[in-house]
C-alpha positions in Angstrom: 44.6 3.3 51.3 45.8 5.5 48.5 47.8 2.7 46.8 44.7 0.4 47.1 42.8 3.2 45.0 45.4 3.2 42.7 45.7 -0.5 42.0 41.6 -0.6 41.8 42.0 2.1 39.3 44.6 0.2 37.3 42.5 -3.1 37.1 39.5 -1.2 35.9 40.9 0.9 33.2 44.0 -1.1 32.1 44.1 -1.2 28.5 45.0 -4.1 26.7 48.0 -4.0 24.3 49.2 -7.0 22.4 51.7 -6.9 19.7 51.2 -3.0 19.4 47.6 -3.3 18.0 44.8 -1.2 19.5 41.7 -2.8 20.7 38.4 -2.6 18.6 34.9 -3.3 20.0 32.5 -5.3 18.0 29.5 -3.0 16.2 26.5 -4.5 15.2 25.4 -3.4 12.0 21.8 -2.7 11.0 20.7 -4.6 7.8 20.7 -2.3 4.7 17.2 -1.6 3.5 16.2 -4.3 0.7 13.8 -3.4 -2.3 10.3 -4.8 -1.9 9.9 -7.9 -4.2 7.0 -6.4 -5.8 8.7 -3.2 -6.4 8.8 -3.1 -10.3 11.7 -0.8 -10.5 13.7 -3.0 -8.6 12.9 -6.2 -10.6 13.8 -3.9 -13.9 16.9 -3.0 -12.4 17.8 -6.7 -11.5 17.0 -8.0 -15.0 19.1 -5.2 -16.7 22.0 -6.3 -14.6 21.4 -9.9 -15.4 21.3 -9.1 -19.2 24.4 -6.8 -19.0 26.3 -9.6 -17.3 25.4 -12.1 -20.2 27.7 -12.9 -23.2 25.6 -11.4 -26.1 27.4 -13.5 -28.7 26.8 -17.0 -26.8 23.6 -16.5 -24.6 21.3 -15.1 -26.9 18.5 -17.4 -25.9 18.7 -16.2 -22.2 18.8 -12.7 -23.0 15.6 -13.0 -25.1 14.2 -14.8 -22.2 15.1 -11.9 -19.7 13.7 -9.3 -22.3 10.5 -10.9 -22.4 10.1 -10.8 -18.7 11.2 -7.3 -18.9 8.5 -6.5 -21.4 5.7 -8.2 -19.2 6.7 -6.0 -16.2 6.5 -2.8 -18.4 3.3 -3.4 -20.0 2.0 -4.1 -16.7 3.1 -0.8 -15.5 1.8 1.0 -18.6 5.1 1.6 -20.1 4.2 0.6 -23.6 7.0 1.8 -25.5 9.6 0.3 -23.2 7.7 -2.9 -23.3 7.3 -3.0 -27.1 11.3 -2.4 -27.4 11.9 -5.2 -25.1 9.9 -7.6 -27.1 11.4 -6.3 -30.4 14.8 -6.9 -29.2 13.8 -10.3 -27.7 12.5 -11.5 -31.2 15.8 -10.2 -33.0 17.9 -12.1 -30.6 15.8 -15.5 -30.8 15.9 -15.2 -34.5 19.7 -14.4 -34.3 20.0 -17.7 -32.0 18.0 -19.9 -34.3 15.2 -20.4 -31.8 12.0 -20.3 -33.7 9.9 -21.4 -31.1 10.7 -18.4 -28.9 10.7 -16.1 -31.9 7.0 -17.0 -32.5 6.2 -16.5 -29.0 7.7 -13.0 -29.2 5.8 -12.0 -32.4 2.7 -13.5 -31.0 2.9 -11.2 -28.1 3.6 -8.2 -30.6 0.6 -9.2 -32.6 -1.6 -9.3 -29.7 -0.7 -6.1 -28.2 -1.8 -4.5 -31.3 -5.1 -6.3 -31.5 -6.0 -5.7 -28.1 -5.5 -2.0 -28.9 -7.3 -2.2 -32.0 -4.6 -1.3 -34.1 -5.8 -3.5 -36.9 -3.3 -2.9 -39.6 -0.3 -3.4 -37.0 -1.9 -6.7 -36.0 -2.5 -7.8 -39.4 1.2 -7.2 -40.3 2.5 -9.4 -37.0 0.0 -12.0 -37.5 0.8 -12.5 -41.2 4.7 -12.6 -40.1 3.7 -15.3 -37.5 1.7 -17.2 -40.0 4.6 -17.2 -42.7 7.0 -18.5 -39.7 4.7 -21.3 -38.8 3.9 -22.3 -42.3 7.4 -22.2 -43.3 8.0 -24.6 -40.3 4.8 -26.8 -41.1 3.4 -26.0 -37.9 -0.3 -26.6 -39.3 -2.2 -26.9 -36.0 -0.7 -23.5 -34.7 -0.9 -22.1 -38.3 -4.6 -22.6 -38.3 -5.1 -20.9 -35.0 -3.1 -18.0 -36.3 -5.1 -17.8 -39.7 -8.5 -17.9 -37.6 -7.2 -14.8 -35.4 -6.0 -13.0 -38.7 -9.4 -13.6 -40.3 -11.1 -12.1 -37.3 -8.9 -9.0 -37.5 -9.6 -8.7 -41.3 -13.4 -8.8 -40.6 -13.1 -5.8 -38.3 -11.3 -4.2 -41.1 -14.2 -5.1 -43.1 -11.8 -7.0 -45.4 -14.4 -9.7 -46.1 -12.7 -11.3 -49.0 -9.3 -11.8 -47.3 -11.1 -13.2 -43.9 -13.1 -15.4 -46.0 -9.8 -16.6 -47.8 -8.3 -17.8 -44.5 -11.4 -19.3 -43.0 -11.9 -21.3 -46.0 -8.3 -22.5 -45.8 -9.1 -24.0 -42.4 -12.3 -25.7 -43.4 -10.9 -27.2 -46.5 -8.1 -28.7 -44.3 -5.2 -26.9 -45.6 -3.5 -26.9 -42.3 -4.1 -30.6 -41.7 -5.5 -30.3 -38.2 -8.3 -32.6 -38.0 -8.4 -32.9 -34.2 -8.5 -29.5 -33.4 -12.2 -29.1 -33.3 -12.5 -25.7 -31.9 -10.4 -23.7 -34.2 -12.4 -25.7 -37.1 -16.0 -24.3 -35.3 -14.4 -20.8 -34.7 -13.8 -20.7 -38.6 -17.4 -21.8 -39.2 -18.7 -19.1 -36.6 -16.9 -16.3 -38.2 -18.0 -17.4 -41.5 -21.5 -17.5 -40.3 -20.9 -13.8 -39.2 -19.6 -12.9 -42.6 -22.9 -14.4 -44.1 -25.2 -12.8 -41.8 -23.6 -9.0 -42.3 -24.3 -10.2 -46.0 -27.9 -11.3 -45.1 -27.2 -14.7 -46.1 -29.2 -15.8 -43.3 -29.7 -19.5 -44.4 -26.5 -20.1 -44.7 -25.2 -18.6 -41.4 -28.0 -20.5 -39.6 -26.6 -23.6 -41.4 -23.0 -23.0 -40.3 -23.7 -22.9 -36.8 -26.4 -25.4 -36.2 -25.0 -28.2 -38.7 -21.1 -27.3 -38.2 -19.9 -25.0 -35.0 -22.4 -26.4 -32.5 -21.3 -30.2 -32.8 -17.7 -29.3 -33.0 -17.8 -27.3 -30.0 -19.7 -29.8 -28.2 -17.4 -32.6 -29.0 -14.6 -30.4 -28.0 -16.3 -29.6 -24.9 -15.8 -26.1 -25.4 -18.6 -24.2 -23.4 -17.3 -20.6 -24.3 -17.7 -21.6 -27.9 -21.0 -22.6 -27.6 -21.9 -19.3 -25.9 -20.5 -17.3 -29.1 -22.7 -19.8 -31.1 -25.8 -18.9 -29.2 -25.1 -15.2 -29.4 -24.4 -15.3 -33.3 -27.9 -17.2 -33.9 -29.7 -14.8 -31.6 -28.4 -11.9 -33.8 -29.6 -14.1 -37.1 -33.0 -14.3 -35.8 -33.3 -10.7 -34.2 -32.5 -9.4 -37.7 -35.1 -11.4 -39.2 -37.7 -10.2 -36.6 -37.9 -14.1 -35.6 -38.4 -12.8 -31.8 -39.2 -15.9 -30.2 -36.0 -17.9 -31.3 -33.9 -14.7 -31.1 -34.9 -14.6 -27.2 -34.6 -18.4 -26.7 -30.9 -18.4 -28.0 -29.8 -15.2 -25.9 -31.3 -16.9 -22.9 -29.2 -20.0 -23.5 -26.2 -17.6 -23.9 -26.9 -15.8 -20.7 -27.6 -19.2 -18.7 -24.4 -20.6 -20.0 -22.3 -17.3 -19.4 -23.4 -17.5 -15.8 -22.7 -21.1 -15.3 -18.9 -20.2 -16.6 -18.7 -17.0 -14.2 -18.2 -15.1 -17.7 -19.4 -11.8 -16.1 -18.7 -10.0 -19.6 -20.6 -12.9 -21.5 -23.5 -12.1 -18.9 -23.7 -8.3 -19.7 -23.3 -9.0 -23.3 -26.4 -11.4 -23.6 -28.3 -9.2 -21.1 -28.3 -6.3 -23.4 -29.1 -8.3 -26.3 -31.8 -9.6 -24.4 -33.3 -6.2 -24.1 -33.0 -5.6 -27.6 -35.4 -8.5 -28.1 -37.9 -7.5 -25.2 -38.0 -4.0 -26.3 -38.7 -5.3 -29.9 -41.6 -7.2 -28.2 -42.7 -4.4 -26.3 -41.9 -5.8 -23.0 -40.3 -2.9 -21.6 -40.3 -3.5 -17.8 -38.4 -6.8 -18.3 -35.9 -4.8 -20.9 -35.0 -2.2 -18.3 -34.5 -4.8 -15.7 -31.9 -6.6 -18.0 -30.3 -3.4 -18.4 -30.3 -2.3 -14.8 -28.4 -5.7 -14.0 -26.0 -5.4 -17.1 -25.3 -1.9 -15.8 -24.6 -3.1 -12.3 -22.0 -5.8 -13.4 -20.3 -3.5 -16.2 -19.9 -0.8 -13.4 -18.5 -3.3 -11.0 -15.9 -4.6 -13.8 -15.2 -0.9 -14.4 -15.2 -1.9 -18.2 -15.7 1.0 -20.1 -16.3 -0.9 -23.3 -19.1 -3.1 -21.5 -20.5 0.2 -20.1 -20.7 1.8 -23.5 -22.8 -1.3 -24.8 -25.2 -0.9 -21.9 -25.7 2.9 -22.7 -26.4 1.7 -26.1 -28.8 -0.6 -24.9 -30.5 2.2 -23.0 -30.5 4.6 -25.9 -32.5 1.8 -27.9 -34.9 1.6 -24.9 -35.6 5.0 -24.4 -35.9 5.8 -28.4 -38.5 2.8 -28.8 -40.4 4.3 -25.4 -40.7 7.8 -27.2 -38.2 9.4 -24.6 -35.9 11.2 -27.2 -34.1 13.4 -24.5 -33.0 10.3 -22.6 -32.1 8.3 -25.8 -29.8 11.2 -26.9 -28.3 11.4 -23.5 -27.6 7.7 -23.4 -26.2 7.6 -26.7 -23.9 10.4 -26.2 -22.7 8.7 -22.9 -21.9 5.6 -25.0 -20.2 7.9 -27.7 -18.0 9.1 -24.8 -17.1 6.1 -23.3 -16.0 4.6 -26.6 -14.3 7.4 -27.3 -12.3 7.3 -23.9 -11.4 3.6 -25.0 -10.1 4.5 -28.5 -8.0 7.4 -27.0 -6.2 5.1 -24.5 -5.7 2.2 -27.2 -4.5 5.0 -29.6 -2.0 6.2 -26.9 -0.8 2.7 -26.1 -0.2 2.0 -29.9 1.6 5.5 -30.6 3.9 4.4 -27.8 4.5 1.2 -29.3 5.3 2.8 -32.8 8.3 4.9 -31.2 9.7 1.6 -29.8 13.1 0.5 -31.2 15.7 -2.4 -30.5 17.2 -1.8 -27.0 21.4 -1.5 -27.4 23.3 -3.8 -25.1 24.7 -2.1 -21.9 28.5 -3.0 -20.9 28.6 -5.0 -17.9 29.3 -3.2 -14.6 32.8 -3.8 -13.2 32.7 -6.4 -10.2 32.5 -4.3 -6.7 35.3 -5.5 -4.6 34.4 -5.1 -1.0 37.2 -3.6 1.3 39.3 -6.1 3.2 38.0 -5.9 6.8 40.6 -6.5 9.6 39.4 -8.8 12.4 38.3 -7.1 15.7 40.7 -7.8 18.6 39.1 -9.0 21.6 40.3 -7.8 24.9 43.0 -9.8 26.6 41.3 -10.1 30.1 44.1 -12.7 31.0 46.7 -10.1 31.1 44.3 -7.6 32.9 44.0 -10.3 36.0 47.8 -10.8 35.9 48.1 -6.9 36.2 45.7 -6.7 38.9 47.1 -9.7 40.8 50.5 -8.0 40.6 49.6 -4.7 42.1 47.5 -6.4 44.7 50.7 -8.3 45.9 52.6 -5.2 45.9 49.7 -3.6 48.0 50.0 -6.5 50.5 53.7 -6.1 50.8 53.5 -2.6 51.3 51.0 -3.1 54.1 53.0 -5.9 55.8 56.1 -3.5 55.8 54.2 -0.8 57.4 52.7 -2.9 59.9 56.4 -4.2 61.2 57.3 -0.6 61.1 
């Protein structure tokens, strides 16, 4: 029996040795952690690797496109300096590549960034550059839109002469874009705003009623019509023509609701409250302000909330509650200061931006050569077991004969 147990043990534990190689069992490896596709850091790392792998002498357009994509991620994350640095670099490489269309797009993004953050001098600089590039290429339709935007920037800077010059150039067909009715209508609306501030109400009214509204209607531009109604409402309110002012603000409010333009709804409600306060319809004025405050709070829009607070201040002042009026006015100022501080912070970060130097491509990673796992030789094991069983049988047979 001892021999039998020995044979069984050899059968179970006999190692398979072929060609002098040791057996290795297969091991299932866990999948490595993969960064989430929504992880901005992972996206940035991937884009930077792609940029580093480019030929920076011949693949300039590809580099610019990747840097534009990088800038969008960085702006979304609030990294203004890094985002603007990528825009500056993209504009430079597009210029070097001779791709004017993509260069214009990069300049436009930089101009829009400064305009959004109320950095008007910087916005003027980049919109002026963009206009020069478009005019040099005789892209008149695009140039007209840029001139229109530039005029708006100058109006905010109270540069009426400069703004009027650009607007009149659009109206006089300098840019030869007769089919772009919305751009022409925008120019008339801005000129009407200038005339309103100058208290030249007749001219302002005529530009809206006889020019802008018809052009917007032909272009099926409903947002433009909302702006027309808003300007007309202010023109009549300043002249104390309250019935007309109220009617046009109601039109602006109705159209904004139809467009699901919540910001437009808030603005028109605040304007309506001013008319109703002026005609001493205080309960309806308060109702409008409460609705406007609810929408602005839901949107978490500090600028709109500041406008609503200003509307409350007007309401309380006219109803004789000076304490509440002062409190609302201070609240409006604080909100506007918060917005201004955030804008200034973004602008200051952009001012420190610079062109991003190219990084050398990382050397390729060569994976170590893996030797294939050697499977166990079960055929050899079976032969070995049979051999020992034969020996066992022969041994037992011999013992029996004895």
